[in-house]
TORDODO-15504 format. One line per field, with one value per residue: residue number from 1; residue in three letters; z, x, y of N, C-alpha, C in turn. Coordinates in nm, 4 decimals. Atoms other than C-alpha are relative to their C-alpha. Layout:
! TORDODO-15504
resi: [NUM	...]
resn: [ALA	...]
n_zz: [Z	...]
n_xx: [X	...]
n_yy: [Y	...]
ca_zz: [Z	...]
ca_xx: [X	...]
ca_yy: [Y	...]
c_zz: [Z	...]
c_xx: [X	...]
c_yy: [Y	...]
***
This chain:
! TORDODO-15504
resi: [1	2	3	4	5	6	7	8	9	10	11	12	13	14	15	16	17	18	19	20	21	22	23	24	25	26	27	28	29	30	31	32	33	34	35	36	37	38	39	40	41	42	43	44	45	46	47	48	49	50	51	52	53	54	55	56	57	58	59	60	61	62	63	64	65	66	67	68	69	70	71	72	73	74	75	76	77	78	79	80	81	82	83	84	85	86	87	88	89	90	91	92	93	94	95	96	97	98	99	100	101	102	103	104	105	106	107	108	109	110	111	112	113	114	115	116	117	118	119	120	121	122	123	124	125	126	127	128	129	130	131	132	133	134	135	136	137	138	139	140	141	142	143	144	145	146	147	148	149	150	151	152	153	154	155	156	157	158	159	160	161	162	163	164	165	166	167	168	169	170	171	172	173	174	175	176	177	178	179	180	181	182	183	184	185	186	187	188	189	190	191	192	193	194	195	196	197	198	199	200	201	202	203	204	205	206	207	208	209	210	211	212	213	214	215	216	217	218	219	220	221	222	223	224	225	226	227	228	229]
resn: [MET	SER	THR	PRO	ILE	PHE	THR	GLN	ALA	THR	LEU	ASP	PHE	LEU	SER	GLY	ILE	THR	ALA	HIS	ASN	ASP	LYS	ALA	TRP	PHE	GLU	ALA	ASN	ARG	ASP	LEU	TYR	GLU	ARG	GLY	TYR	VAL	ALA	ALA	GLY	ARG	ALA	PHE	VAL	GLU	ALA	VAL	GLY	PRO	ARG	LEU	LYS	ALA	ILE	SER	PRO	SER	LEU	GLN	PHE	ALA	PRO	LYS	ILE	ASN	GLY	SER	LEU	SER	ARG	ILE	ASN	ARG	ASP	VAL	ARG	PHE	SER	LYS	ASP	LYS	ARG	PRO	TYR	LYS	ASP	HIS	LEU	ASP	LEU	TRP	PHE	TRP	HIS	GLY	GLU	LYS	ARG	SER	TRP	ASP	ALA	PRO	GLY	PHE	TRP	PHE	ARG	LEU	ARG	PRO	ASP	SER	VAL	GLN	LEU	GLY	THR	GLY	MET	HIS	GLY	LEU	MET	PRO	GLU	THR	LEU	GLU	SER	PHE	ARG	HIS	ALA	VAL	VAL	LEU	PRO	ARG	SER	GLY	LYS	ALA	LEU	VAL	ALA	ALA	VAL	ALA	GLN	VAL	ARG	ALA	ASN	GLY	ASP	TYR	GLN	ILE	GLY	GLU	LYS	THR	ARG	GLN	ARG	MET	PRO	ARG	GLY	PHE	GLU	ALA	PRO	GLU	ASP	ARG	ALA	GLU	PHE	LEU	LEU	TYR	GLU	GLY	LEU	THR	ALA	GLY	ILE	THR	LEU	PRO	ALA	SER	ALA	ALA	LEU	GLU	PRO	ASP	PHE	ALA	ASP	VAL	CYS	VAL	ARG	HIS	PHE	THR	ALA	THR	TRP	PRO	VAL	GLY	LYS	TRP	LEU	LEU	ASP	GLU	ILE	ALA	THR	GLY	ALA]
n_zz: [-0.0023	-0.1059	-0.0081	-0.0606	-0.1460	-0.0100	0.0827	0.0012	-0.0852	-0.0622	0.0827	-0.0375	-0.2085	0.0077	0.0674	-0.0661	-0.1226	0.0391	0.0085	-0.1006	-0.0792	-0.1038	-0.1162	0.0258	0.1009	-0.0522	-0.0757	0.0253	0.1246	-0.0784	0.0846	0.1023	-0.0673	-0.0648	0.0828	0.0810	-0.0927	-0.1551	0.0194	0.1210	-0.0403	-0.0555	0.1059	0.0371	-0.0223	-0.0212	0.1189	0.0797	-0.0645	0.0117	0.0992	0.0545	-0.1076	0.0976	0.0848	-0.1469	-0.1008	-0.0988	0.0292	-0.0726	0.0218	-0.0873	0.0508	-0.1215	-0.0186	-0.1357	0.0523	0.1165	0.0467	-0.0957	-0.0419	0.0760	-0.0479	0.0431	-0.1464	0.0439	-0.1617	0.0312	0.1376	0.0522	0.1002	-0.1028	0.0464	-0.0543	0.0681	0.1238	0.1609	0.0860	-0.0737	-0.0389	-0.0670	-0.0119	0.0086	-0.0274	-0.0420	-0.1194	-0.1126	-0.0536	0.1063	0.0699	0.1515	-0.0378	0.0624	0.0822	0.0285	0.1479	0.0140	0.1072	-0.0646	0.1290	-0.0309	0.0743	0.1491	0.0240	-0.0567	-0.0092	-0.0554	0.0314	-0.1424	-0.0276	-0.1648	0.0605	-0.0739	-0.1011	-0.0723	0.0117	-0.0560	0.0973	0.1162	0.0188	0.0456	0.1363	0.0482	0.0207	0.0999	0.0809	0.0384	-0.0717	0.1262	0.0240	-0.0204	0.0893	0.1003	0.0040	-0.0004	0.1461	0.0314	-0.0573	0.0649	0.0939	0.0021	0.0233	0.1684	0.0612	0.0469	0.0769	-0.0075	-0.1801	-0.0032	-0.0849	-0.0937	-0.1309	0.0256	-0.0683	-0.0048	0.1096	0.0499	-0.0874	-0.1004	-0.0203	0.0053	0.0769	0.1574	0.0352	0.1308	0.0483	0.0847	-0.1778	-0.0777	0.0189	-0.0657	-0.1479	-0.0122	-0.0484	-0.1132	-0.0109	0.0826	0.0775	0.1267	-0.0034	0.0887	-0.0073	0.0926	-0.0190	-0.1235	0.0781	0.0542	-0.1689	0.0140	0.0838	-0.0800	0.0054	-0.1045	-0.1176	0.1137	0.0600	-0.1066	-0.0778	0.1211	-0.0148	-0.1488	-0.0093	0.0959	-0.0651	-0.1475	0.0067	-0.0940	-0.1601	-0.0746	-0.0284	-0.1105	-0.1196	-0.0403	-0.0159	-0.0931	-0.1013	-0.1487	-0.0688	0.0252]
n_xx: [0.1281	-0.0292	0.0537	0.0826	-0.0028	0.1041	-0.0243	0.1474	0.0348	0.1425	0.1762	0.0489	0.0521	0.0959	0.0717	0.0171	0.0537	0.1353	0.0530	-0.0219	0.0730	0.0052	-0.0975	-0.0729	-0.0691	-0.0758	-0.1213	-0.1109	-0.0523	-0.0358	-0.1641	0.0518	0.0414	-0.1108	-0.0774	0.0432	0.0296	-0.0596	-0.1704	-0.0145	0.0648	-0.0552	-0.0638	0.0395	0.0186	-0.1220	-0.0137	0.1183	0.0774	-0.1154	0.0241	0.1835	-0.0379	-0.0509	0.1346	0.0460	-0.0812	0.0153	0.0159	-0.0925	-0.0088	-0.0500	-0.0208	0.0081	0.1961	0.0357	-0.0712	0.0123	0.1277	0.1301	0.0133	0.0431	0.1610	0.1530	0.0834	0.1167	0.0713	0.2007	0.0150	0.0773	-0.1222	-0.1281	-0.1518	-0.0037	-0.1167	0.0232	-0.0490	-0.0689	-0.0721	0.0360	-0.1235	0.0274	-0.0840	0.0754	-0.0335	0.0662	-0.0718	0.0217	0.0254	0.1422	0.0981	0.0845	-0.0563	-0.0167	-0.1295	-0.0321	0.0291	-0.1077	0.0905	-0.0141	0.1146	-0.0620	-0.0091	0.0099	-0.0456	0.0794	-0.0596	0.0459	0.0053	0.0566	0.0431	0.0771	0.1510	0.0368	0.0329	0.1402	-0.0689	-0.0440	0.0906	0.0834	-0.0724	-0.0182	0.1015	-0.0101	-0.0724	0.0142	0.0562	-0.0656	-0.0762	-0.1763	-0.0716	0.0385	-0.0946	-0.1528	0.0265	0.0444	-0.1468	-0.0836	0.0784	-0.0642	-0.1682	0.0212	0.0183	-0.1153	-0.1613	0.0529	0.0934	-0.0142	0.1569	-0.0150	0.1263	0.1085	0.1415	0.0792	0.1188	0.0898	0.0537	-0.0906	0.0194	0.0865	-0.0671	-0.1020	-0.0088	-0.1517	0.0247	-0.0458	-0.1800	0.0195	0.1055	0.0013	-0.0909	0.1634	0.0404	-0.0551	-0.0472	-0.1828	-0.0120	-0.1415	-0.0229	-0.0957	-0.0205	-0.0285	-0.0875	0.0219	-0.0889	-0.1471	-0.0939	-0.0661	-0.1591	-0.1177	-0.1566	0.0465	0.1292	0.0036	-0.0561	0.1191	0.0679	-0.0253	0.0743	0.1336	-0.0002	0.0306	0.1162	0.1267	-0.0005	0.0973	0.1184	-0.0405	-0.0657	0.1610	0.0522	-0.0906	0.0165	0.1552	0.0316	-0.1133	0.0293	-0.0880	-0.1152]
n_yy: [0.0156	0.0083	0.1391	-0.0278	0.0488	0.0997	0.1193	0.1164	0.0651	-0.0577	0.0375	0.1666	0.0325	-0.0293	0.1081	0.0806	-0.0392	-0.0218	0.0887	0.0878	-0.0623	0.0642	0.0143	0.1198	-0.0868	-0.1473	0.0492	0.0715	-0.0775	-0.1037	-0.0880	-0.1019	-0.1229	-0.0570	-0.0390	0.0133	-0.1234	-0.0788	-0.0476	-0.0624	-0.1767	-0.1087	-0.0443	-0.1222	-0.0840	-0.0774	-0.0731	-0.1542	-0.0753	-0.1561	-0.0057	-0.0973	-0.1059	-0.0863	-0.0422	-0.0647	0.0278	-0.0018	0.2163	0.0907	0.1859	0.0699	0.1209	0.1414	0.0467	-0.0975	-0.1482	-0.0159	0.1210	0.0586	0.1167	0.1167	0.0706	-0.1169	-0.0711	0.0776	0.0090	-0.0841	0.0639	0.1094	-0.0051	0.0885	-0.0070	-0.0624	-0.0941	-0.0519	0.0334	-0.1642	-0.0996	-0.1676	-0.0897	-0.1555	-0.0860	-0.1392	-0.1144	-0.0593	0.0122	0.1410	0.0412	-0.0062	-0.0351	-0.1176	-0.1195	0.1051	0.0906	0.1206	0.0890	0.1042	0.1734	0.0875	0.1393	0.1314	-0.0059	-0.1876	-0.0314	-0.1531	-0.0576	-0.1480	-0.0986	-0.0671	0.0616	0.1412	-0.0266	-0.1012	-0.0336	-0.0870	-0.1340	-0.0336	0.0133	-0.1444	-0.1220	0.0462	-0.0391	-0.1081	-0.0738	-0.0013	-0.0921	-0.0792	0.0555	-0.0382	0.0784	0.0571	-0.0005	0.1252	0.1677	0.0114	-0.0215	0.1230	0.1288	0.0161	0.0422	0.1669	0.0969	-0.0396	0.0377	0.1323	0.0659	0.0070	0.0174	-0.0611	0.0850	-0.0018	-0.0211	0.1487	-0.0953	-0.0071	-0.0967	-0.1277	0.0033	-0.1341	-0.1219	-0.0577	-0.0090	-0.0486	-0.0233	0.1053	0.0543	0.0816	0.0132	0.1870	0.0166	0.0096	0.1947	0.0484	0.0536	0.0004	-0.0648	0.0260	0.0138	0.1134	0.0682	0.1359	0.0849	0.1764	0.0577	-0.0323	-0.1402	0.0204	0.0628	-0.0687	-0.0594	-0.1544	-0.0335	-0.1467	-0.1371	-0.0662	-0.0701	-0.1669	-0.0427	-0.0142	-0.1350	-0.1498	-0.0579	-0.0186	-0.0582	-0.1230	0.0411	0.0157	-0.1289	-0.1140	0.0164	-0.0655	-0.1772	-0.0977	0.0305	0.1494	-0.0839	0.0945	-0.0741]
ca_zz: [8.5404	8.8756	9.0983	9.1426	9.4542	9.4458	9.3104	9.2110	9.5535	9.6615	9.3777	9.4837	9.9157	9.7728	9.5475	9.8074	10.0842	9.8958	9.7464	10.0868	10.3414	10.6861	10.9844	10.8508	10.5211	10.6199	10.8804	10.6994	10.4050	10.6431	10.4505	10.1743	10.3882	10.5629	10.2297	9.9776	10.1929	10.5205	10.3725	9.9826	10.1470	10.3361	10.0612	9.9382	10.1333	10.1876	9.8035	9.7771	10.1157	10.0973	9.7641	9.7620	10.1554	9.8149	9.6715	10.0400	10.3058	10.5897	10.4523	10.7049	10.6402	10.8361	10.6822	10.9350	10.9987	11.1918	10.9925	10.6496	10.5942	10.7400	10.8854	10.7220	10.9647	10.9415	11.2285	11.2222	11.5667	11.4013	11.0869	10.9187	10.6656	10.9216	10.6566	10.8476	10.6735	10.4047	10.0001	9.9471	10.0474	10.1902	10.2377	10.3490	10.3427	10.5714	10.6885	11.0508	11.3484	11.4285	11.1777	11.0225	10.7801	10.8976	10.6434	10.2901	10.1987	9.9216	9.8817	9.7227	9.7432	9.5696	9.4699	9.3162	8.9520	9.0214	9.1454	9.2695	9.3854	9.4215	9.6867	9.8478	10.1741	10.0840	10.3364	10.5130	10.8483	10.9321	11.1021	10.7615	10.5069	10.6366	10.5783	10.2257	10.1309	10.2313	10.0300	9.7709	9.7279	9.8866	9.5738	9.6013	9.7356	9.4807	9.1947	9.3061	9.3364	8.9658	8.9028	9.1259	8.9344	8.5924	8.6456	8.7421	8.4093	8.2163	8.3133	8.2382	8.2721	8.6530	8.8137	9.0208	9.2896	9.5915	9.4205	9.6590	9.6612	9.4237	9.5169	9.6830	10.0176	10.1779	10.1977	9.9685	9.6070	9.4297	9.0401	8.7865	8.6871	9.0953	9.1942	9.0957	9.3940	9.6379	9.5740	9.6678	10.0214	9.9798	9.7416	9.5198	9.2474	9.1356	8.8852	8.8338	8.6688	8.6194	8.8877	8.6622	8.6379	9.0239	8.8939	8.6943	8.7919	8.7501	8.9349	9.2523	8.9304	8.8016	9.1263	9.2374	8.8751	8.9319	9.2760	9.1892	8.8658	9.1246	9.4044	9.3116	9.4315	9.8139	9.8070	9.7710	10.0402	10.2503	10.2051	10.2481	10.4509	10.6477	11.0602	11.1144	10.9526]
ca_xx: [11.9835	11.8944	11.7073	11.3430	11.1946	10.8766	10.9544	10.7259	10.7527	10.5125	10.2389	10.2810	10.2465	9.9670	9.7869	9.8510	9.6789	9.3550	9.3195	9.4040	9.2528	9.3832	9.6043	9.7637	9.8407	9.9961	10.1996	10.3463	10.4374	10.5657	10.9075	10.7150	10.5473	10.8414	11.0078	10.7836	10.5550	10.7272	11.0873	10.9820	10.7305	10.9344	11.1876	10.9882	10.8790	11.2405	11.2855	10.9532	10.8931	11.2389	11.1236	10.7060	10.8960	11.0559	10.7141	10.5517	10.7904	10.5662	10.4825	10.5815	10.6493	10.7942	10.9085	10.7707	10.3777	10.1915	10.3922	10.4065	10.2299	9.9408	9.8964	9.8691	9.5440	9.1957	9.0050	8.7066	8.5596	8.2201	8.2727	8.0463	8.3851	8.5873	8.8634	9.1490	9.4195	9.3796	9.4741	9.6629	9.9397	9.8651	10.1345	10.0363	10.2705	10.0495	10.0886	10.0382	10.2281	10.0595	9.9760	9.6084	9.3663	9.2672	9.4590	9.5643	9.8555	10.0009	9.8670	9.9446	9.7095	9.8843	9.6522	9.7679	9.6321	9.6668	9.8228	9.6357	9.8142	9.7109	9.6602	9.4294	9.1397	8.9236	8.6316	8.5254	8.4934	8.1364	8.3520	8.5602	8.3033	8.1700	8.4615	8.5151	8.1663	8.2491	8.5250	8.3945	8.1477	8.3743	8.5049	8.8955	8.9194	8.6726	8.8177	9.1705	8.9892	8.8887	9.2246	9.3759	9.1352	9.2368	9.5972	9.5357	9.3668	9.5859	9.8912	9.7129	9.4492	9.3663	9.0264	8.9238	8.7302	8.4533	8.1570	7.8618	7.6381	7.2957	7.1694	7.3028	7.3674	7.1218	7.2029	7.4928	7.4963	7.8059	7.8428	7.8046	8.2036	8.1955	7.8879	7.9368	8.2137	7.9029	7.8274	8.1476	8.2234	8.6000	8.7999	9.1292	9.2826	9.4839	9.5681	9.5282	9.8248	9.8639	10.0299	10.3013	10.4338	10.5202	10.8407	10.9704	11.3381	11.1596	10.8686	10.9436	11.0279	10.6844	10.5243	10.6864	10.5750	10.2340	10.2612	10.3057	10.0736	9.8128	9.9296	9.7315	9.4313	9.6486	9.7906	9.4488	9.3181	9.6157	9.5638	9.1960	9.0634	9.3436	9.2439	9.5175	9.8054]
ca_yy: [11.2397	11.2939	10.9532	10.9862	11.0132	10.8562	10.4921	10.1782	10.0910	10.3963	10.2728	9.9301	10.0000	10.2400	9.9585	9.7011	9.8869	10.0147	9.6496	9.4578	9.7225	9.5288	9.5084	9.1730	9.3302	9.6567	9.4614	9.2311	9.5021	9.7162	9.7826	9.8841	10.1784	10.2623	10.2848	10.3466	10.6527	10.7562	10.7703	10.8829	11.1836	11.2990	11.3719	11.5165	11.7415	11.8157	11.8834	12.1227	12.2403	12.5405	12.5613	12.6744	12.8791	13.0931	13.1749	13.2407	13.2997	13.2686	12.8407	12.6119	12.2032	11.9709	11.6776	11.3861	11.1994	11.4378	11.7219	11.7890	11.4233	11.2569	10.9708	10.6176	10.5308	10.6911	10.8283	10.5208	10.6382	10.8616	10.6925	10.4076	10.3877	10.0860	10.0679	10.1071	10.2980	10.5489	10.4510	10.7864	10.9939	11.3728	11.6209	11.9726	12.2485	12.5744	12.8809	12.9781	12.9035	12.5406	12.3147	12.3573	12.4201	12.7489	12.9483	12.8295	12.5698	12.3871	12.0582	11.7110	11.3743	11.0572	10.7705	10.4155	10.6131	10.9880	11.2675	11.6013	11.8991	12.2736	12.5539	12.7082	12.5950	12.2651	12.3901	12.7157	12.7450	12.9374	13.2450	13.2415	13.1268	13.4498	13.6927	13.5028	13.6199	13.9690	13.9845	13.8966	14.1145	14.3805	14.5651	14.6243	14.2535	14.1194	14.2214	14.0994	13.7522	13.7693	13.8875	13.5982	13.3505	13.4800	13.4665	13.0794	13.0038	13.2082	13.0000	12.6401	12.3902	12.4334	12.3287	12.5893	12.4381	12.4068	12.5294	12.3481	12.6011	12.5819	12.8776	13.2307	13.2678	13.5090	13.8476	13.8831	13.9674	14.0580	14.1973	13.9771	13.8959	13.7452	13.6956	13.2703	13.3002	13.3239	12.9688	12.8635	12.7142	12.7151	12.8076	12.6364	12.5678	12.2706	11.9887	11.6164	11.4155	11.0241	10.8651	10.8107	11.1117	11.0726	10.8280	11.0915	11.2460	11.5873	11.5368	11.7906	12.0538	12.0258	12.0268	12.3929	12.4506	12.3671	12.5352	12.8288	12.8787	12.8612	13.0253	13.3512	13.1860	13.0753	13.4585	13.6021	13.4011	13.4671	13.8492	13.8857	13.6374	13.3535	13.4051	13.1095	13.2874]
c_zz: [0.1603	0.0466	0.0503	0.1231	0.0318	-0.1110	-0.0025	0.1400	0.0798	-0.0812	0.0522	0.1604	-0.0670	-0.0866	0.1010	0.1216	-0.0270	-0.0326	0.1464	0.1508	0.1431	0.0562	-0.0844	-0.1267	-0.0302	0.0877	-0.0743	-0.1708	0.0811	-0.0047	-0.0684	0.0403	0.0502	-0.1315	-0.0870	0.0722	0.0556	-0.0753	-0.1763	0.0325	0.0809	-0.0456	-0.1078	-0.0072	0.0560	-0.1586	-0.0247	0.0959	-0.0367	-0.1699	-0.0478	0.1280	-0.1276	0.0025	0.1180	0.0979	0.1178	0.0169	0.1666	-0.0537	0.1358	-0.0158	0.0995	-0.0285	0.0978	-0.0534	-0.1081	-0.0986	0.1370	-0.0050	-0.0711	0.0637	0.0496	0.1556	0.0104	0.1118	-0.0558	-0.1374	-0.1100	-0.0946	0.1125	-0.0849	0.1305	0.0010	-0.1587	-0.1537	-0.0166	0.0992	-0.0095	0.0446	-0.0243	0.0739	0.0405	0.0117	0.1408	0.1057	0.0174	-0.1773	-0.0092	-0.0810	-0.0372	-0.0981	-0.1415	0.0020	-0.1761	0.0550	-0.0750	0.0739	-0.1385	0.0223	-0.0455	-0.1375	-0.0216	0.0926	0.0521	0.0683	-0.0510	0.1590	0.0122	0.1781	-0.0655	0.0384	0.0878	0.0871	0.0294	0.0116	-0.2009	-0.1046	-0.0005	-0.0660	-0.1440	-0.0773	0.0278	-0.1044	-0.1185	-0.0957	-0.0001	-0.1408	-0.0209	-0.0057	-0.0924	-0.1505	0.0008	0.0291	-0.1666	-0.0619	-0.0121	-0.1258	-0.1680	-0.0452	-0.0476	-0.1421	-0.0906	0.0079	-0.0011	0.0514	0.1409	0.0192	0.1312	0.0932	0.1543	-0.0383	0.0468	-0.0149	-0.1222	-0.0048	0.1180	0.0861	0.0477	0.0581	-0.0818	-0.1296	-0.0287	-0.1960	-0.0886	-0.0534	0.1588	0.0726	-0.0054	0.1574	0.1122	0.0044	0.0325	0.1370	0.0139	-0.1278	-0.0485	-0.1300	-0.0056	-0.1283	-0.0223	-0.1217	0.0083	0.1024	-0.0592	-0.0042	0.1873	0.0097	-0.0897	0.0762	0.0198	0.0737	0.0933	-0.0983	-0.1027	0.0669	0.0429	-0.1406	0.0004	0.1043	-0.0359	-0.1169	0.1186	0.1069	0.0323	0.0586	0.1748	0.0440	0.0305	0.1598	0.1197	0.0490	0.0479	0.0659	0.1172	0.1083	0.0342	-0.0447	0.1065]
c_xx: [-0.0409	-0.0932	-0.1769	-0.0609	-0.1706	0.0479	-0.1390	-0.0119	-0.1139	-0.1345	-0.0260	-0.0415	-0.1559	-0.1700	-0.0431	-0.1137	-0.1961	-0.0920	-0.0534	0.0318	0.0215	0.0989	0.1263	0.1003	0.0964	0.1674	0.0735	0.0611	0.0414	0.0838	-0.0344	-0.0316	0.1120	0.0776	-0.0619	-0.1437	0.0180	0.1276	0.0051	-0.0849	0.0700	0.1342	-0.0380	-0.0625	0.0904	0.0776	-0.1101	-0.0174	0.1390	-0.0579	-0.1457	0.0406	0.0477	-0.1136	-0.0340	0.0609	-0.0568	-0.0871	0.0668	-0.0365	0.0977	-0.0050	-0.0714	-0.1655	-0.0343	0.0136	-0.0575	-0.0983	-0.0815	0.0332	-0.1002	-0.2075	-0.0904	-0.0264	-0.1155	-0.0914	-0.1411	-0.0049	-0.0665	0.1041	0.0919	0.1186	0.0997	0.1183	-0.0754	0.0496	0.0431	0.0980	0.0229	0.1088	-0.0635	0.0878	-0.0751	0.0350	-0.0412	0.1241	-0.0031	-0.0859	-0.1645	-0.0757	-0.0702	0.0232	0.0413	0.1006	-0.0271	-0.0894	-0.0096	-0.0640	0.0368	-0.0402	0.0732	-0.0111	-0.0099	0.0678	-0.0897	0.0680	-0.0685	0.0241	-0.1604	-0.0784	-0.1556	-0.1353	-0.0078	-0.0141	-0.1147	0.0709	0.0611	-0.0225	-0.0474	0.0703	-0.0116	-0.1224	0.0056	0.1239	-0.0252	-0.0854	0.0610	0.1089	0.1400	0.0470	-0.0955	0.0034	0.1064	-0.0725	-0.0562	0.1146	0.0791	-0.0422	0.0683	0.0835	0.0136	0.0395	0.0505	0.1103	-0.0088	-0.1582	-0.0476	-0.1586	-0.0231	-0.1220	-0.0462	-0.0913	-0.1359	-0.1287	-0.1380	-0.0806	0.0337	-0.0014	-0.1024	0.0317	0.0907	-0.0048	0.1554	-0.0414	0.0000	0.1409	0.0135	-0.0926	-0.0012	0.0562	-0.1203	-0.0202	0.0976	0.0423	0.1919	0.0581	0.1890	0.0099	0.1299	-0.0158	0.0136	0.0791	-0.0727	0.1282	0.1281	0.0973	0.1100	0.1164	0.0928	0.1036	-0.0570	-0.1190	-0.0819	-0.0058	-0.1537	-0.0987	0.0488	-0.0318	-0.1385	-0.0493	0.0038	-0.0364	-0.1079	0.0146	-0.0633	-0.1378	0.0191	0.0058	-0.0983	-0.0843	0.0575	-0.0456	-0.1253	-0.0525	0.0605	-0.0694	0.1104	0.1700	0.0450]
c_yy: [-0.0074	-0.1370	0.0735	-0.0005	-0.0294	-0.0790	-0.0643	-0.0356	0.1150	-0.0763	-0.0933	0.0069	0.0894	-0.0943	-0.0785	-0.0115	0.1051	-0.1697	-0.1340	0.0644	-0.0580	0.0498	-0.1177	-0.0177	0.0633	-0.0809	-0.0633	0.0784	0.1672	0.0739	0.1066	0.1358	0.0673	0.0548	0.1202	0.2113	0.1003	0.0795	0.1260	0.1408	0.0953	0.0736	0.0278	0.1196	0.1135	0.1111	0.1347	0.0692	0.2141	0.0704	0.0801	0.1670	0.0935	0.0682	0.0831	-0.0344	-0.0270	-0.1396	-0.0184	-0.1257	-0.0224	-0.1508	-0.1879	-0.0227	0.0763	0.1285	0.0129	-0.1673	-0.0383	-0.1384	-0.1009	-0.0158	0.1630	-0.0611	-0.0740	0.0406	0.0303	-0.0464	-0.1095	-0.1093	-0.1025	0.0476	0.0647	0.0995	0.0642	-0.0720	0.0741	0.0771	0.1112	0.0469	0.1227	0.0833	0.1362	0.0812	0.0622	-0.0556	-0.1775	-0.0342	-0.0305	0.0286	0.1391	0.1470	-0.1137	-0.0492	-0.0010	-0.1854	-0.1026	-0.1369	-0.1325	-0.1183	-0.1259	0.0539	0.1205	0.0627	0.1498	0.1120	0.1307	0.0556	0.0535	-0.0803	-0.0465	0.0978	0.1004	-0.0354	0.0991	0.1369	0.0488	0.0202	0.1581	0.1328	-0.0148	0.0484	0.1655	0.0658	-0.0644	0.0839	0.1688	0.0622	-0.0371	-0.2180	-0.0837	0.0239	-0.0593	-0.1448	0.0155	0.0501	-0.1052	-0.0789	-0.0520	-0.0017	-0.1469	-0.0242	0.0211	-0.1169	-0.1523	-0.0244	0.0060	-0.0370	0.1304	-0.0389	0.0051	0.0884	-0.1128	0.0353	-0.0609	0.1362	0.1080	0.0372	0.1600	0.1377	0.0741	-0.0034	0.1120	0.0203	-0.1175	-0.0909	-0.0788	-0.0618	-0.2280	-0.0528	-0.0322	-0.1582	-0.0844	0.0009	0.0022	0.0234	-0.0537	-0.0350	-0.0647	-0.0889	-0.1119	-0.0605	-0.1443	-0.0455	-0.0454	0.0716	0.0182	-0.0676	0.0775	0.0061	0.1097	0.0429	0.1202	0.1000	0.0113	0.0120	0.1163	0.0528	0.0573	0.1030	0.1145	0.0735	-0.0088	0.0569	0.1644	-0.0605	-0.0127	0.1296	0.0441	-0.0568	0.0126	0.1430	0.0102	-0.1026	-0.0993	0.0904	-0.1333	0.0416	0.1072]
***
């Protein structure tokens, strides 16, 4: 049996930093951070990244902080929330030469009580959002979007996300089968699992299966509207 990548040390650190979000606790538990957050995150990226690249050859990943691993430190300069540390572990596998959110990728977030993972783009910048709306409206790309979402839903109980608007954007109309997507300001497909799933030896395999099942949505974004790939 293979050894789990994430261990109780990971959940202990995330639970601890959630309850004690201050420098004193962090420094006193730096070893837990290095083992449970940094080393485990790197190992997961090293295990999963090459398998995701087989799904999408232009995918990029880097098993390091400020690569596929997000920093634990929060940017509090313009935030009312002055807590210094994040309470979750974020991983990102992206498309394009530079690490960015301008193209779809595979995202992963581990909290003390849950795991969220999937593919897509959470928020579209104005120019990209405009391209997305045109792609929804146009016959070929619009029908391809409907087919991609249908395929993801057929693959399992996945959430299709980023429907944020109450009203249709001015100047855009689409056939009934895809008009709803004009209310979206991003597009993601994902799933939420209990945090305990991350401690299982086959967790990397489980994640790759979910990433593969949700990829039709990411591929549609990559093919039709991505500007940073």
